[in-house]
N, C-alpha and C positions, 0 to 999 in steps of 0.2 A: 087474786092471790099474790101475784108478783108485786103489786103496789104495797100490799100488807107486809110482805117479806122485806122489801127495800126499806120501808119505814122502820121496821124492827132493827135492821142493820144500822140505820142512821142513829136511832136512839141508843143502841148499844155502843156505837163508836163514840158518841158524845160523852157517855158516862164512864168510859174506860180508856186508859192510855194505850191500849192495844186494840187492833182490829178484831172483829168477832171471831174470825177463823183462828186467831192466835189464842183466844180464850178457850176455844173448844178443841184445840190441838188438831184441827182439820188440816191435812196437807195442802200446800199451795203449789200450783204448777205454773212455771213460766214457759210458755210455748215459744219455740224458736222455729222459724220457717226454713231452716237450712240444716244440713247434716252436721254432726260433731266435727270440730276442728276449724270451723270458719270463725270470722270475727264476731258475728252475732252470738254464736255459741260460747265463745271464750268470755265475753263480757257478761253474758247471762249467768254463767257459772260463778263468776266472781260475786255478782249480786246475790245469787241464790245462797251461797255459803254464808255470807254476812247476814242476810235476812233470816236465815234459819236460826242463827244464834240470837239475833235481836228479838225474833218473835217466838222462839222456843217451839217451833214446829218444823216439820220437814218442808223445805222449799226445793222442789224438783224441777230440773230442766227437761222438757219434753220436746224432742225434735220431730217436727212434722214438715219434712222437706218437700219442695216441689213448687214449680210455677213462680219462682223468685219470691217466695213468701206469701203468695196469694192463697194457697191452700191453708196455711196456718191462720192467716187473717180471717178467712171465711169461717174456719172452725171456731175461732175466738168469738166472732160476732154472734154465734148461736149459743154461747154459754151463759149461765146465770150470772147476774151482776153482783155477786156476793164477795168478790175479791179473791176467791180460791183459784181462779183461772185468769192469768195475766198473759201478756205477750211482749216480747221484745219487738215493738213496732219498728219499722225499718223504712228507709228511703224507697226501697223497691216496692213494698206492699202498700205504703201509705202516701207516696208522692208520685212515683213513676207509673205504676200499674194503672191507676185511673186514667192517665193520658193515653197509654198504649192499648189498653183493653177496655173499651167502653162497656162491654157486657160482663165485667167481673161481678160476682154475686153479692157485693156489698158496696155501700157508700161510706166513704171515710168519715164525713161529718156526721152522718146519722147513726152509724153502727158501732162506734168506739168511744171510749172515754180516755182521753190522754191524761196520764198521771205525771210523768216527769221525763225530761230529756236526759238521757244517760251520757251521750257523748257524740262528738263529731270528729271524724277522722279523714285525713287525706286518703286518696288511693295512691298506690305506688305502681309505676310502670316498671315491670320486672321481666326477667328472663331466666332461664335455666343456665347452669354453669357451662353448658356446651356451646352457647351462643357467643358469637364474636362481636356483633354490633351492640355496643354497650353505651352509646350516647344517643340522644334523640336525633341528632343530625345523621349519625351513621344508620340508625334504624329507618329513618325516612328514605335515605339513599338505597338501603337494602330493599325496602318495599317497592320503590320505584323501578328498580332493576328486575324485580321479580313480581310483577303485578298478579294478584290473585293466587299467590303461592305461599305467602308468609302467614302463619297461623297465630291467632290471638285467642286465648281461652277467656272465659268469664264464668261468673257464678250462675249464669242462666240467661235465657232470652229475656230482654227487657230489664235486666238488672242494672244497677248503677255502674257496674264495671263495663257492661255492654255499651251503655250510653257514653261512657268516657271514651271508649274505643271509637264509637261513631263520631264523636266530637273531634277526635284526633284525625280520623280518616277525612272528615269534612274539611278541617283546617289545613291539612297537608295535601289534599287532593289525591288520596291513596286508595288503592284497591287491595284489600287484605281479607283473609278468611276468618270469620268469627266461629269459634267452636264453643257452644254453650255446655255447661255442666249443671248438675244439681247441687250447687254450693261451691264455696272456695276450697273446702277440704279435698274433694276428688280432683278438682282442677289443678291444685298445687302438686298433687301426687304425679299427675301426668306431665306437668311443666318440669318438675325435677327429673322425671324419667325421660324427657326428650320427645314425648309424643306430641306436644305442642311447643311453640317457640317463645311466645311472649304473652303478656297479660297485663291489664290493669286490674289490680286487686286491692282489697282493703289493707291499709297499713296494719290493722289489728291481726289479720290472718297471716300476712306475708312476713311480718317482722321476725318471728322466731327462725324462719328459714333463711332470711337475709343475714341474721346474726350468726348462724352456723355455717354460712358459706354455700349452702345448697342453691340459693337464689340470689341474683344480683339486682340491686335497685338502680334503675336508670334515672328516674325522675319521680317527683311527687306532685300532687294535683291541687293543693291549696295555694293561694297567692303568696303566702309566706311559708318559709321552711318550718317544719315541725321540729320541736326540740328533740324528738325521738330519733330523727335522722338529719342532724344539722349539716352533714356533708353532701346530702343528696339534693341536687338542684331542683327547682320547681319547673313545671312545664313552661311557665311564663318566662323564666330565665333562659329557657332552652329554645327560644324562638317562637313561642306561642303566647303572645301577650293576652292577658285576661282569661287564660284557660283555668277554670276552676270546676272540679267535679269531685264532690265529697261523698262520703257515706256517713249516715247518722243512725243512731239507735235510741230508742226511748221505751219506757214502760207504759203500756196501755191496758185497759180492761174493756169488757163489753160495754155497750151503751147502757145508760140508766143506772150507773153506779151511784150510790148515795154520796153526796158531796163531802160529808164528814169522813166517809171511808176513803175517798180519794185523797183527802187532806192528810189522813194518817199515813197512807202509803207514800205520798209525796214527801212528807216530812222525814219519814224513816229512810227513804232512798237518798234524800239529800244528806242525811247523817252518814250514810255509808259512803257516799261520794266524797265526803270531807275527811274520811279516815286516811291517815298518811300512807298506810300500806296499799290502800286501794288507789290513791292518787299516784303512787309510784308505779303500780302495776299498769294502770291505764296510760300513764305517760310513756311507758315502754312501747305501747302500741299506737301512740299518736292520738289517743282518744282525749279530746279537749272540750271545754265549754259546756260540760254537762251540769245539771242541777237547775234550780229555779222553780217557779210555780207551775202548776198544771196549766194555768191560763197562758203562760209564756210558751209552753210546749205546743198548745193548741194553735196559737198564732204562728208559731214556727212551721208547723205542718202545713197550714194554709198557704203560707208564703212559698214553701217548697213545691206544693202542688201547682201553683201558678208558674213558678220558674220552669219546672220540668215539662209542663204542658207546652210552654213556648218553645223549649228546646226541641221537643219531639216534632212540633210543627215546622219550626224553622229549618231543622236538619233533615226533615222528611224521612225520619227513621222508619225503616221497614223491618218487620220481624223476620228472622231467619226461620227456615223450616225446622 
């Protein structure tokens, strides 16, 4: 039955300029593995709004937070491959989690269909406005004077932000407290409220709060400065050569999606990413290098999995309780 349904989807997609769900007005869900307000959620909602117009159907963002995106990824892997349920695949769920959690209930290569890379962002090393150590040098000194007492929030255990912190601790020889949250949104609320002191967070989620002065950006984590924050130095410029810890987002579906359906989705998302207003919005958050073929995204995921598996092993990353 599944093979017959998939064949029908492929045939319909070839004969029509729109995916099958667009022809039938069936709603589409983009599952996000984090709460509202985080970087993944922000970019997903931009895509959803544009695709709703393009496909003339409701495209809804559905937040299924927890376990740094693993819960959402596991959910997606069990959905029908008809294009009505997609996911903002994320570095956490699709590159880091397989290295940290060998017993996760899915296999990235087997259980998903990559459609398109949406964007790659630096992380920002940030602090609340109450903090006085506002350079990497001063922060390292603060942590060394207060071993095991300075707090760093993240979007969750095993998240890209968590591993950026572990890289920082390893490189500087620091002892600091990791405080995991269920996403960037609640973590940023506590950072601004002073419940935690510092964080590595996605540029997408942190930028609005940096712009309004509630959060201070100390450094960014790509090797080159993002155009979104040209005055914020990189970690490499701040005494950590080669330090690069990005966050990326892409659209994926369950396994066994019809190739013609994937091609439709890929082409339409590429059209959205080329829209000037979308490019301007993404640039504000440092989301760069999105677009390209589904095959390009698949190759990118595989390279990221290898990279982070090596980082987890070399840094001897241990999960917090």
